[in-house]
C-alpha positions in Angstrom: 112.2 -139.5 -83.7 115.6 -138.4 -84.8 115.7 -141.0 -87.6 112.3 -139.7 -88.8 113.6 -136.1 -88.9 116.8 -137.1 -90.8 114.7 -139.1 -93.3 112.4 -136.2 -93.9 115.3 -133.7 -94.3 117.1 -135.9 -96.8 113.8 -136.6 -98.7 113.2 -132.8 -99.0 116.8 -132.2 -100.0 116.6 -134.9 -102.8 113.2 -133.6 -104.0 115.0 -130.2 -104.5 117.5 -131.8 -106.8 120.3 -134.0 -105.7 122.6 -134.5 -108.6 123.7 -138.0 -107.9 122.3 -141.4 -108.6 121.7 -142.7 -105.1 119.5 -144.7 -102.9 118.8 -143.3 -99.4 118.2 -145.7 -96.6 115.8 -145.3 -93.7 118.7 -144.5 -91.4 119.5 -141.5 -93.6 122.7 -142.9 -95.2 123.1 -142.9 -98.9 124.7 -145.2 -101.4 125.9 -144.3 -104.8 124.4 -146.5 -107.6 125.3 -147.3 -111.1 122.2 -147.6 -113.2 121.1 -150.6 -115.4 118.3 -149.3 -117.5 118.8 -150.8 -121.0 118.5 -154.5 -121.9 122.2 -154.7 -122.4 123.1 -153.0 -119.1 120.6 -155.3 -117.3 122.0 -158.4 -118.8 125.6 -157.5 -117.9 124.8 -156.2 -114.4 127.8 -156.7 -112.2 129.4 -159.6 -114.2 133.1 -159.9 -114.0 133.4 -157.3 -111.2 135.9 -158.3 -108.5 134.8 -155.8 -105.9 132.1 -153.3 -105.0 132.6 -150.4 -102.6 130.9 -150.5 -99.2 128.6 -147.6 -100.2 128.1 -148.5 -103.8 125.6 -150.6 -105.7 123.9 -151.2 -109.0 120.2 -150.2 -109.4 118.2 -152.1 -112.1 115.3 -150.0 -113.3 112.3 -151.6 -115.0 109.2 -149.9 -116.6 106.8 -151.2 -113.9 106.3 -153.5 -111.0 106.6 -157.2 -111.9 108.1 -160.4 -110.8 111.9 -160.2 -111.3 114.3 -163.2 -111.5 118.1 -162.7 -111.4 120.9 -165.1 -111.7 124.5 -164.8 -110.8 126.2 -165.8 -114.1 129.8 -164.7 -114.2 129.2 -162.6 -111.0 132.4 -162.9 -108.9 131.2 -161.3 -105.7 128.5 -162.4 -103.2 125.6 -159.9 -103.2 122.4 -158.9 -101.4 119.6 -158.2 -103.9 116.9 -155.9 -102.6 113.6 -155.8 -104.6 111.8 -152.5 -104.4 108.3 -151.5 -105.7 107.4 -148.3 -107.5 106.6 -146.6 -104.2 110.1 -147.3 -102.8 109.0 -150.1 -100.5 111.2 -153.1 -100.1 109.2 -156.2 -101.2 112.0 -158.8 -100.8 115.6 -159.1 -99.7 117.7 -162.0 -101.1 120.7 -161.8 -98.8 124.1 -163.3 -99.3 123.4 -164.7 -102.8 126.5 -166.6 -103.6 128.8 -165.7 -106.5 129.5 -167.9 -109.5 132.7 -168.5 -111.4 133.3 -167.6 -115.0 131.5 -170.0 -117.3 130.0 -172.1 -114.5 127.3 -174.5 -115.7 123.8 -173.1 -115.3 122.7 -175.7 -112.7 125.5 -174.3 -110.4 124.5 -170.7 -110.7 122.4 -169.1 -107.8 119.2 -167.2 -108.6 117.1 -164.7 -106.6 113.7 -163.4 -107.2 111.2 -160.9 -106.0 108.6 -158.3 -107.0 109.3 -154.7 -107.9 110.2 -152.0 -110.3 113.7 -151.8 -109.0 116.4 -154.2 -107.9 119.3 -153.0 -105.9 122.5 -155.1 -105.8 124.9 -154.4 -103.0 127.6 -156.4 -101.2 126.5 -159.4 -99.3 125.6 -158.6 -95.7 124.6 -155.0 -96.6 120.9 -155.5 -95.7 121.7 -156.9 -92.2 124.4 -154.3 -91.5 121.9 -151.5 -92.3 119.0 -153.2 -90.6 116.9 -153.3 -93.8 113.6 -155.3 -93.7 110.7 -156.0 -96.0 108.3 -153.1 -95.9 111.0 -150.4 -95.3 110.9 -147.4 -97.6 113.9 -146.3 -99.6 114.3 -143.1 -101.6 115.5 -143.6 -105.1 117.1 -140.6 -106.5 118.3 -140.9 -110.1 118.9 -138.4 -112.9 
């Protein structure tokens, strides 16, 4: 019951105008997200990054729900990829997707896919740590 009240309170707060780009989890915690909205930002993603903060991520935003396929080219950190539909519902979690090394051959690069309008990339193990599951609802608050 307390989790529900916290979730409702945060939802109302964000509808009134949170100023940050963030994703709010079912437990009420929030993570700050960088946005990948353009083709160039989407292609670059988290390439060449050596670290990502515990409460940070990258949110890929697409025009509509569709099948999404991501690959880890030149991505130096292991990630969880959380696929989210236009209603905020998690449709798939690709957990602990392994990193690649710079200029790795394509056949050695991990891929992950799912359905949605959004894809949230966070540190590997994030989904388990925050008890996220397919069907959970997230609040996506972007400016």
